[in-house]
Structure formats: structure tokens, C-alpha cells
MIFI-838292 format. One record per residue: x, y, z of N, C-alpha, C, O in turn; residue number from 1. Coordinates in Angstrom, 3 decimals. Example, Ala and Ser with C-alpha at 12.3 -4.5 7.8 and 13.67 -1.06 7.14 Angstrom:
BEGIN
13.190,-5.690,7.800,12.300,-4.500,7.800,13.200,-3.300,7.800,14.236,-3.319,8.465,1 .
12.850,-2.250,7.080,13.670,-1.060,7.140,12.900,0.030,7.870,13.409,1.138,8.039,2 .
This chain:
BEGIN
111.132,137.989,64.827,110.089,137.576,63.867,109.576,136.041,64.171,108.389,135.735,64.055,1 .
110.486,135.209,64.529,110.018,133.838,64.905,109.273,133.908,66.206,108.321,133.150,66.388,2 .
109.632,134.738,67.089,108.677,134.932,68.324,107.275,135.363,67.990,106.315,134.875,68.586,3 .
107.142,136.258,67.057,105.851,136.758,66.698,105.119,135.623,66.017,103.906,135.511,66.196,4 .
105.773,134.778,65.251,105.110,133.749,64.578,104.554,132.619,65.646,103.464,132.068,65.491,5 .
105.337,132.376,66.621,104.900,131.451,67.690,103.738,132.045,68.550,102.790,131.366,68.942,6 .
103.898,133.346,68.799,102.812,134.022,69.537,101.499,133.801,68.722,100.516,133.303,69.270,7 .
101.490,134.161,67.458,100.204,134.244,66.626,99.757,132.717,66.524,98.555,132.482,66.650,8 .
100.584,131.734,66.319,100.191,130.362,66.412,99.530,130.010,67.632,98.472,129.381,67.614,9 .
100.126,130.400,68.763,99.651,130.028,70.102,98.283,130.712,70.251,97.374,130.063,70.770,10 .
98.084,131.863,69.873,96.797,132.607,70.069,95.726,131.903,69.161,94.591,131.723,69.605,11 .
96.048,131.532,67.992,95.185,130.797,67.030,94.712,129.479,67.631,93.531,129.136,67.599,12 .
95.660,128.776,68.165,95.335,127.499,68.776,94.343,127.575,69.942,93.375,126.825,70.068,13 .
94.702,128.606,70.819,93.946,128.872,71.920,92.446,129.314,71.483,91.462,128.829,72.041,14 .
92.360,130.148,70.577,91.068,130.552,69.999,90.302,129.414,69.434,89.118,129.294,69.749,15 .
90.840,128.602,68.662,90.178,127.461,68.087,89.900,126.309,69.302,88.995,125.484,69.178,16 .
90.670,126.345,70.335,90.416,125.399,71.357,89.212,125.898,72.182,88.436,125.090,72.692,17 .
89.062,127.179,72.306,87.856,127.761,72.997,86.669,127.504,72.164,85.612,127.217,72.726,18 .
86.738,127.581,70.841,85.577,127.395,70.044,85.159,125.910,70.046,83.966,125.615,70.121,19 .
86.106,124.989,69.966,85.745,123.470,70.060,85.235,123.242,71.542,84.278,122.484,71.694,20 .
85.740,123.775,72.508,85.139,123.546,73.952,83.750,124.162,73.918,82.818,123.506,74.384,21 .
83.557,125.233,73.462,82.145,125.876,73.482,81.194,125.003,72.678,80.052,124.802,73.091,22 .
81.645,124.474,71.522,80.699,123.836,70.663,80.394,122.405,71.418,79.251,121.951,71.474,23 .
81.476,121.776,71.962,81.307,120.495,72.557,80.591,120.579,73.922,79.646,119.829,74.170,24 .
81.025,121.458,74.774,80.552,121.533,76.276,79.746,122.637,76.734,79.165,122.620,77.819,25 .
79.695,123.785,75.758,79.036,124.941,76.165,77.727,124.826,76.588,77.158,123.765,76.331,26 .
77.013,125.852,77.295,75.725,125.702,77.783,74.686,125.408,76.748,73.672,124.790,77.071,27 .
74.891,125.836,75.460,73.877,125.561,74.415,73.850,124.220,73.990,72.881,123.769,73.379,28 .
74.922,123.495,74.292,74.935,122.078,73.904,74.557,121.130,74.988,74.594,119.920,74.764,29 .
74.203,121.588,76.122,73.946,120.722,77.321,72.468,120.317,77.120,71.583,121.115,76.812,30 .
72.293,118.977,77.330,70.755,118.439,77.077,70.397,117.792,78.413,71.222,117.211,79.117,31 .
69.072,117.939,78.714,68.498,117.529,79.904,67.370,116.703,79.745,66.826,116.668,78.641,32 .
66.864,115.919,80.842,65.728,115.019,80.791,64.495,115.832,81.275,64.464,116.414,82.359,33 .
63.434,115.815,80.328,62.225,116.556,80.691,61.095,115.512,80.525,61.052,114.930,79.441,34 .
60.234,115.223,81.407,60.396,115.680,82.898,61.428,114.882,83.573,61.804,113.801,83.119,35 .
61.928,115.441,84.740,62.821,114.735,85.572,62.282,113.470,86.080,61.070,113.293,86.208,36 .
63.289,112.464,86.413,62.760,111.206,86.820,63.834,110.540,87.779,64.995,110.947,87.811,37 .
63.406,109.569,88.501,64.258,108.792,89.457,64.130,107.277,88.959,63.003,106.786,88.901,38 .
65.158,106.584,88.628,65.204,105.228,88.111,66.027,104.359,89.090,67.130,104.723,89.497,39 .
65.433,103.176,89.455,66.266,102.170,90.146,66.875,101.310,89.224,66.252,100.732,88.333,40 .
68.175,101.205,89.433,68.930,100.194,88.566,69.798,99.148,89.399,70.152,99.373,90.557,41 .
70.090,98.049,88.742,70.823,97.034,89.519,72.310,96.943,89.101,73.103,96.295,89.784,42 .
72.672,97.566,88.024,73.982,97.476,87.687,74.606,98.831,86.901,73.880,99.689,86.400,43 .
75.855,98.867,86.883,76.509,100.013,86.059,76.025,100.050,84.778,75.695,101.110,84.245,44 .
75.948,98.888,84.192,75.714,98.911,82.736,74.289,99.435,82.424,74.002,99.810,81.287,45 .
73.405,99.456,83.440,71.991,100.048,83.261,72.173,101.541,83.350,71.451,102.249,82.646,46 .
73.077,102.095,84.156,73.390,103.481,84.129,73.938,103.922,82.839,73.483,104.930,82.298,47 .
74.908,103.218,82.298,75.536,103.476,81.043,74.479,103.633,80.081,74.387,104.690,79.457,48 .
73.571,102.569,79.875,72.570,102.559,78.897,71.508,103.671,79.146,71.032,104.271,78.182,49 .
71.146,103.944,80.364,70.220,105.040,80.672,70.694,106.372,80.187,69.998,107.064,79.443,50 .
71.975,106.760,80.641,72.594,107.997,80.165,72.715,108.171,78.667,72.515,109.254,78.116,51 .
73.098,106.910,77.943,73.227,107.049,76.548,71.863,107.244,75.793,71.742,108.021,74.846,52 .
70.799,106.432,76.320,69.528,106.502,75.626,68.775,107.849,75.927,67.875,108.248,75.188,53 .
69.153,108.474,76.957,68.499,109.678,77.353,68.866,110.857,76.533,68.302,111.940,76.690,54 .
69.867,110.649,75.601,70.341,111.849,74.776,70.981,112.933,75.599,70.774,114.096,75.254,55 .
71.724,112.688,76.633,72.423,113.690,77.414,73.653,114.162,76.758,74.254,113.538,75.883,56 .
74.007,115.376,77.268,75.285,115.893,76.689,75.838,117.101,77.622,75.102,117.960,78.108,57 .
77.210,117.039,77.796,77.946,118.191,78.555,77.455,118.338,79.926,77.245,119.477,80.342,58 .
77.264,117.412,80.614,76.583,117.426,82.048,77.504,117.287,83.203,78.650,116.855,83.072,59 .
77.002,117.650,84.314,77.663,117.458,85.630,77.055,116.204,86.263,75.830,116.104,86.324,60 .
77.862,115.238,86.739,77.421,114.083,87.409,77.774,114.155,88.935,78.907,114.519,89.251,61 .
76.916,113.846,89.832,77.288,113.797,91.230,76.974,112.318,91.741,75.830,111.864,91.771,62 .
78.029,111.664,92.110,77.899,110.195,92.391,78.191,109.892,93.885,79.317,110.042,94.358,63 .
77.093,109.445,94.628,77.180,109.208,95.950,77.449,107.612,96.071,76.476,106.862,95.988,64 .
78.630,107.125,96.247,78.769,105.684,96.267,80.184,105.386,97.011,81.001,106.270,97.269,65 .
80.343,104.088,97.300,81.597,103.811,98.047,82.735,103.723,96.909,83.842,104.213,97.130,66 .
82.459,103.131,95.768,83.568,102.969,94.718,83.085,103.440,93.472,81.883,103.515,93.217,67 .
84.090,103.794,92.604,83.821,104.280,91.341,84.502,103.353,90.258,85.626,102.865,90.374,68 .
83.652,103.187,89.193,84.121,102.519,88.041,84.871,101.210,88.253,84.272,100.345,88.893,69 .
86.105,100.940,87.802,86.830,99.689,88.049,87.418,99.620,89.554,87.924,98.601,90.027,70 .
87.300,100.673,90.139,87.949,100.541,91.658,86.897,99.910,92.547,87.078,99.916,93.765,71 .
85.869,99.395,92.051,84.760,98.944,92.913,84.932,97.483,93.273,83.938,96.921,93.733,72 .
85.986,96.825,93.138,86.099,95.455,93.407,85.771,95.224,94.924,86.301,95.878,95.822,73 .
84.836,94.221,95.123,84.415,93.940,96.436,83.305,94.713,97.048,82.806,94.424,98.135,74 .
82.907,95.809,96.226,81.835,96.551,96.644,80.440,96.099,96.284,80.243,95.229,95.435,75 .
79.455,96.723,96.963,78.017,96.307,96.561,77.730,97.150,95.222,76.805,96.846,94.469,76 .
78.478,98.091,95.015,78.378,98.910,93.716,79.066,98.172,92.715,80.288,98.049,92.801,77 .
78.315,97.578,91.609,78.998,96.774,90.592,80.118,97.400,89.803,80.158,98.612,89.592,78 .
81.026,96.551,89.371,82.187,97.021,88.583,81.581,97.525,87.142,80.545,97.074,86.652,79 .
82.364,98.489,86.577,82.037,98.973,85.315,82.720,100.356,85.051,83.301,100.985,85.936,80 .
82.600,100.768,83.772,83.172,102.064,83.574,82.269,102.974,82.992,82.611,103.604,81.991,81 .
81.112,103.126,83.519,79.987,104.007,82.999,80.396,105.430,82.973,80.022,106.138,82.038,82 .
81.218,105.960,84.032,81.546,107.287,84.017,82.634,107.644,82.990,82.528,108.684,82.340,83 .
83.666,106.821,82.825,84.655,106.947,81.784,83.885,106.964,80.401,84.114,107.806,79.532,84 .
83.046,106.056,80.294,82.221,106.027,78.932,81.552,107.296,78.704,81.605,107.876,77.620,85 .
80.876,107.762,79.792,80.045,109.053,79.663,81.074,110.188,79.329,80.819,110.982,78.424,86 .
82.152,110.262,80.001,83.063,111.293,79.660,83.618,111.352,78.247,83.735,112.410,77.629,87 .
83.961,110.131,77.759,84.602,109.950,76.525,83.443,110.431,75.389,83.761,110.999,74.345,88 .
82.253,110.159,75.706,81.144,110.339,74.761,80.569,111.784,74.958,79.601,112.141,74.288,89 .
81.132,112.581,75.833,80.671,114.035,75.960,79.371,114.162,76.724,78.721,115.206,76.685,90 .
78.983,113.082,77.433,77.763,113.047,78.171,77.979,113.782,79.446,77.117,114.558,79.859,91 .
79.094,113.573,80.091,79.596,114.215,81.352,80.866,114.897,81.187,81.814,114.281,80.700,92 .
80.984,116.166,81.561,82.084,117.044,81.352,82.889,117.146,82.847,84.094,117.397,82.876,93 .
82.235,116.963,83.871,82.712,117.049,85.317,81.889,116.195,86.161,80.667,116.100,86.045,94 .
82.694,115.498,87.123,81.890,114.672,87.955,82.332,114.848,89.444,83.519,115.093,89.661,95 .
81.458,114.741,90.474,81.824,114.913,91.829,81.473,113.365,92.388,80.360,112.842,92.346,96 .
82.536,112.847,92.849,82.432,111.465,93.501,82.518,111.546,94.890,83.618,111.753,95.402,97 .
81.457,111.404,95.617,81.204,111.669,97.074,81.122,110.237,97.785,80.324,109.354,97.470,98 .
82.006,110.165,98.715,82.342,108.861,99.361,81.856,109.005,100.910,82.037,110.016,101.588,99 .
81.249,107.891,101.322,80.843,107.878,102.752,82.141,108.066,103.655,83.166,107.423,103.428,100 .
82.037,108.976,104.680,83.118,109.314,105.564,83.984,108.160,105.997,85.214,108.206,105.969,101 .
83.339,107.209,106.365,84.020,105.963,106.948,84.853,105.203,106.041,85.727,104.447,106.467,102 .
84.612,105.377,104.758,85.459,104.672,103.696,86.510,105.584,103.123,87.347,105.153,102.330,103 .
86.474,106.951,103.550,87.485,107.817,102.804,88.864,107.415,102.964,89.566,107.497,101.956,104 .
89.438,106.955,104.137,90.910,106.604,104.219,91.152,105.337,103.192,92.233,105.262,102.608,105 .
90.190,104.398,102.991,90.345,103.357,102.225,90.459,103.777,100.723,91.270,103.203,99.996,106 .
89.622,104.812,100.237,89.521,105.223,98.982,90.844,105.940,98.606,91.361,105.703,97.514,107 .
91.374,106.760,99.429,92.623,107.653,99.135,93.862,106.833,99.372,94.935,107.248,98.933,108 .
93.794,105.740,100.011,95.107,104.992,100.353,95.939,104.835,99.001,95.366,104.698,97.920,109 .
97.179,104.861,99.113,98.055,104.766,98.113,98.036,103.318,97.556,98.212,103.116,96.355,110 .
97.835,102.388,98.376,97.847,100.963,97.840,96.608,100.727,96.862,96.640,99.925,95.929,111 .
95.607,101.454,97.162,94.194,101.258,96.338,94.355,101.936,95.045,93.925,101.481,93.985,112 .
95.071,103.182,95.192,94.912,104.079,93.851,96.202,103.910,92.969,96.190,104.247,91.785,113 .
97.309,103.383,93.570,98.437,103.283,92.847,98.491,102.746,91.396,98.996,103.336,90.440,114 .
97.908,101.567,91.384,97.766,100.907,90.136,96.737,101.349,89.220,96.715,100.983,88.045,115 .
95.869,102.142,89.744,94.687,102.578,88.923,94.955,103.867,88.195,94.253,104.139,87.222,116 .
95.925,104.696,88.589,96.015,106.043,88.086,97.403,106.241,87.367,98.439,105.850,87.906,117 .
97.396,106.811,86.231,98.565,107.284,85.518,98.960,108.664,86.131,100.093,108.877,86.562,118 .
98.038,109.512,86.142,98.290,110.912,86.710,97.969,110.957,88.088,96.804,110.739,88.422,119 .
98.905,111.228,89.008,98.604,111.234,90.481,97.341,112.165,90.801,96.959,113.064,90.052,120 .
96.813,111.859,91.885,95.614,112.689,92.387,96.154,114.102,92.822,97.176,114.233,93.495,121 .
95.395,115.124,92.388,95.771,116.474,92.798,94.981,116.792,94.155,93.750,116.802,94.191,122 .
95.814,117.058,95.303,95.099,117.372,96.512,94.413,118.804,96.381,94.917,119.721,95.733,123 .
93.198,118.893,97.073,92.501,120.170,97.201,92.096,120.285,98.770,92.331,119.399,99.592,124 .
91.473,121.473,99.045,91.091,121.652,100.444,89.938,120.528,100.830,89.816,120.111,101.982,125 .
89.185,120.130,99.837,88.098,119.281,100.270,88.340,117.748,99.912,87.589,116.856,100.306,126 .
89.415,117.545,99.162,89.585,116.138,98.797,90.648,116.177,97.710,91.695,116.795,97.906,127 .
90.397,115.495,96.495,91.361,115.329,95.429,90.683,115.578,94.137,89.454,115.563,94.069,128 .
91.420,115.803,93.133,90.902,115.835,91.753,91.608,114.908,91.009,92.839,114.916,91.007,129 .
90.868,114.001,90.290,91.426,113.020,89.402,91.344,113.600,87.968,90.221,113.768,87.492,130 .
92.338,113.891,87.305,92.409,114.382,85.979,91.962,113.270,84.998,92.508,112.167,84.977,131 .
90.963,113.614,84.207,90.591,112.592,83.150,90.720,113.361,81.785,90.464,114.565,81.746,132 .
91.072,112.748,80.789,91.286,113.307,79.472,90.036,113.960,79.009,90.148,114.847,78.163,133 .
88.920,113.653,79.430,87.698,114.307,78.939,87.004,115.161,80.018,85.824,115.496,79.917,134 .
87.796,115.499,81.058,87.116,116.264,82.135,87.804,116.121,83.459,88.950,115.673,83.495,135 .
87.155,116.485,84.575,87.624,116.337,85.945,86.814,115.533,86.839,85.590,115.635,86.762,136 .
87.348,114.744,87.680,86.605,114.107,88.754,86.915,114.499,89.981,88.033,114.186,90.389,137 .
86.124,115.178,90.757,86.367,115.718,92.068,85.979,114.536,93.154,84.853,114.047,93.243,138 .
87.035,114.193,93.904,86.735,113.099,94.929,86.769,113.671,96.385,87.733,114.294,96.829,139 .
85.644,113.406,97.074,85.772,113.951,98.577,84.781,113.273,99.362,83.780,112.768,98.855,140 .
85.058,113.250,100.677,84.049,112.661,101.628,82.823,113.491,101.803,82.911,114.688,101.532,141 .
81.698,113.004,102.220,80.455,113.678,102.230,80.656,114.903,103.179,80.116,115.981,102.930,142 .
81.407,114.718,104.219,81.500,115.902,105.182,82.069,117.111,104.636,81.940,118.206,105.184,143 .
82.767,116.899,103.440,83.456,118.099,102.854,82.654,118.545,101.633,83.066,119.492,100.963,144 .
81.529,117.907,101.315,80.900,118.146,99.999,79.835,119.230,100.127,78.906,119.068,100.918,145 .
79.936,120.362,99.357,78.823,121.299,99.230,78.504,121.394,97.771,79.403,121.602,96.956,146 .
77.186,121.240,97.397,76.871,121.297,95.971,77.235,122.616,95.355,76.969,123.688,95.896,147 .
77.870,122.498,94.174,78.462,123.690,93.471,77.981,123.665,92.034,78.684,124.150,91.148,148 .
76.772,123.099,91.767,76.260,123.114,90.344,75.468,124.272,90.030,74.996,124.392,88.900,149 .
75.264,125.203,90.994,74.526,126.444,90.658,73.062,126.080,90.373,72.413,125.370,91.141,150 .
72.557,126.611,89.206,71.208,126.337,88.871,71.190,125.197,87.827,70.116,124.872,87.320,151 .
72.364,124.567,87.482,72.378,123.545,86.503,72.003,122.209,87.183,72.516,121.823,88.234,152 .
71.095,121.566,86.512,70.729,120.189,86.946,71.889,119.221,86.798,72.705,119.293,85.879,153 .
71.912,118.278,87.800,73.081,117.254,87.719,72.464,115.899,87.531,71.320,115.655,87.916,154 .
73.225,115.031,86.942,72.915,113.624,86.867,73.375,113.053,88.253,74.541,113.214,88.614,155 .
72.512,112.422,88.990,72.694,111.876,90.329,72.713,110.387,90.286,71.850,109.758,89.674,156 .
73.768,109.773,90.984,73.896,108.353,91.182,73.945,108.151,92.606,74.800,108.766,93.244,157 .
73.127,107.355,93.210,73.024,107.061,94.638,73.048,105.652,94.927,72.250,104.901,94.365,158 .
73.916,105.216,95.776,73.969,103.798,96.215,73.592,103.786,97.768,74.433,103.830,98.666,159 .
72.229,103.720,97.956,71.664,103.978,99.380,72.294,103.033,100.465,72.433,103.428,101.622,160 .
72.708,101.654,100.025,72.981,100.751,101.065,74.294,101.098,101.805,74.516,100.675,102.939,161 .
75.169,101.897,101.110,76.523,102.136,101.790,76.479,103.274,102.780,77.436,103.510,103.517,162 .
75.366,103.977,102.792,75.270,105.292,103.465,74.460,105.037,104.854,73.364,104.476,104.870,163 .
75.101,105.496,105.972,74.310,105.388,107.293,73.189,106.366,107.113,73.226,107.240,106.248,164 .
72.100,106.189,108.023,70.921,107.067,107.965,71.276,108.507,107.918,70.849,109.281,107.061,165 .
72.103,108.834,108.911,72.406,110.305,109.025,73.014,110.909,107.734,72.639,112.012,107.336,166 .
73.979,110.164,107.065,74.420,110.729,105.890,73.590,110.668,104.797,73.682,111.531,103.924,167 .
72.652,109.617,104.703,71.614,109.599,103.621,70.692,110.659,103.736,70.233,111.216,102.739,168 .
70.349,111.019,105.059,69.436,112.173,105.301,70.119,113.507,104.766,69.434,114.383,104.237,169 .
71.353,113.616,104.908,72.078,114.871,104.523,71.924,114.839,102.882,71.525,115.840,102.287,170 .
72.233,113.741,102.260,72.133,113.786,100.789,70.672,114.236,100.455,70.506,115.209,99.719,171 .
69.692,113.603,100.938,68.273,113.779,100.692,68.030,115.362,100.937,67.296,116.026,100.205,172 .
68.685,115.858,101.979,68.499,117.343,102.303,68.921,118.210,101.113,68.239,119.151,100.706,173 .
70.092,117.832,100.581,70.556,118.701,99.475,69.631,118.786,98.363,69.484,119.841,97.746,174 .
68.956,117.653,98.059,67.947,117.680,96.993,66.604,118.302,97.398,66.043,119.113,96.662,175 .
66.082,117.905,98.604,64.896,118.596,98.985,64.997,120.174,99.239,63.995,120.883,99.143,176 .
66.145,120.641,99.539,66.097,122.101,99.638,66.551,122.791,98.389,66.646,124.019,98.386,177 .
66.850,122.048,97.278,67.239,122.631,96.003,68.775,122.961,95.883,69.244,123.441,94.851,178 .
69.504,122.685,96.957,71.075,122.891,96.791,71.606,122.017,95.717,72.593,122.380,95.078,179 .
71.000,120.857,95.468,71.363,119.925,94.351,70.195,119.669,93.577,69.286,119.005,94.075,180 .
70.106,120.131,92.377,68.929,119.943,91.479,69.251,118.855,90.585,70.365,118.864,90.061,181 .
68.409,117.880,90.323,68.642,116.729,89.340,67.500,116.519,88.508,66.378,116.607,89.007,182 .
67.654,116.250,87.289,66.643,115.752,86.453,66.716,114.358,86.068,65.910,113.884,85.268,183 .
67.684,113.649,86.623,67.790,112.241,86.347,68.723,111.551,87.434,69.942,111.709,87.497,184 .
67.983,110.791,88.247,68.691,110.050,89.357,68.582,108.665,89.131,67.522,108.156,88.768,185 .
69.749,107.944,89.350,69.832,106.490,89.233,70.115,106.116,90.796,71.095,106.532,91.414,186 .
69.105,105.266,91.341,69.339,104.711,92.497,69.742,103.222,92.323,69.045,102.403,91.723,187 .
71.058,102.925,92.969,71.608,101.653,92.542,71.232,100.671,93.669,71.522,100.881,94.846,188 .
70.565,99.581,93.229,70.370,98.280,94.039,69.166,98.487,95.120,68.968,97.653,96.002,189 .
68.480,99.515,94.997,67.403,99.640,96.037,66.688,101.040,96.000,67.166,101.978,95.361,190 .
65.667,101.125,96.624,64.955,102.491,96.763,65.691,103.447,97.800,66.225,103.000,98.816,191 .
65.680,104.725,97.485,66.185,105.707,98.396,65.071,105.731,99.557,63.940,105.338,99.273,192 .
65.342,106.155,100.777,64.548,106.018,101.930,63.604,107.115,102.073,62.663,107.002,102.858,193 .
63.780,108.203,101.356,62.945,109.447,101.549,62.276,109.785,100.281,62.809,109.581,99.190,194 .
61.051,110.328,100.434,60.288,110.813,99.290,60.942,112.071,98.725,60.466,112.523,97.684,195 .
61.942,112.667,99.274,62.523,113.869,98.910,63.253,113.513,97.588,63.376,114.331,96.677,196 .
63.700,112.325,97.538,64.542,111.898,96.255,63.775,111.501,95.282,64.278,111.408,94.162,197 .
62.391,111.176,95.482,61.597,110.466,94.497,60.878,111.464,93.607,59.836,111.149,93.033,198 .
61.433,112.676,93.489,60.876,113.811,92.546,59.422,113.975,92.828,58.764,114.811,92.209,199 .
């Protein structure tokens, strides 16, 4: 009898969990920017403000930068916690953090990540997953990245100055060919070099 009680309780918790997830992150609750646009920003606080004021919810973010959030010390990408903020507020449910290949060893080095993470990075075939209490952050070098957003438009953040021309052309190719569809792109610290990104 106690086993049956525990089973029923577990099923009910699972059921309500699915309902809450669907209400919070389900496709019907995702909000997009119409018409799509590209904005140049100078700081992470501007991205934070842009995402909040655009009324976004339940989205995928794809971030092409050298550093992320508070791990950006010494980078041209400013410090901030815009992604954490967005995940806590339900704006972003899943993020892809794509790093220039030449910086990949630096980003994954234990010395760099040790003090920043409570839960260790989970290795995958393409990189790592950082578990976040409000979603997941997939971390990988550009050479391993293949857009997986399907038909869903992504929030894109691009820091052009850290990408060699060849890698930047690859990023622009994702957008130009429709492999990566975006309705809101934030270009950090300068213009992207190709009209393909300028919607």
C-alpha cells in the first residue's frame, strides 16, 4: 500500500511538472520580435534591456562570443549576467554559447571554470553542457556547431571583433542560408561585416 501511495504521488508530481513546464516554456508561450531586427549594442546591460523590453519569452539564444556573463574578465565582451537574468525571467530556456576555436582550450580549462561552477560541466560529443537551474547552456567551439533550432527563430548575440574573417563568414553563412533563423540579433561593439546578418 505505501508503494502504491508513493507511485501515485510521483505520477501526480510528474504530471503537474509537465503542466507547469508547458505553461511556462511551451510553444504557445514563446514570444518573438516582429518584424525581425539587428541592433548594435556596446554593453551587456544593453542586451539585457533589449531582451526585457522586447517582451520575449521561452526562447533559444545563440551567443557567438569569446566569454559569457561573469567569465568575461579581460575580454572585449563586457562583464554582465544578461543570460542568467534572461533564464531566471523565462526569456531564454536554452542557450548555445559558441566560442572561437582558438580560444576553446582557454574556455574549458579547469583553472578558468573551477571557481565559477557549482555543478561540473557535462561533456558531450561537441563540447559541454552547463546545467543552469532555469535551463541548459551548450558550450562548444564554432567548428563543432551545427544549428539545431529547427524552424524556431533564435535570439542571436554576435561579438564580431573576436572572430577571424573565415569563422565570421561561417556564422554569416548559417544566417544567410536559413540554417539559423533569427528575429533579434545583438551585434556587440561594432557592425557585422556582411549584409547577410543585417536582415
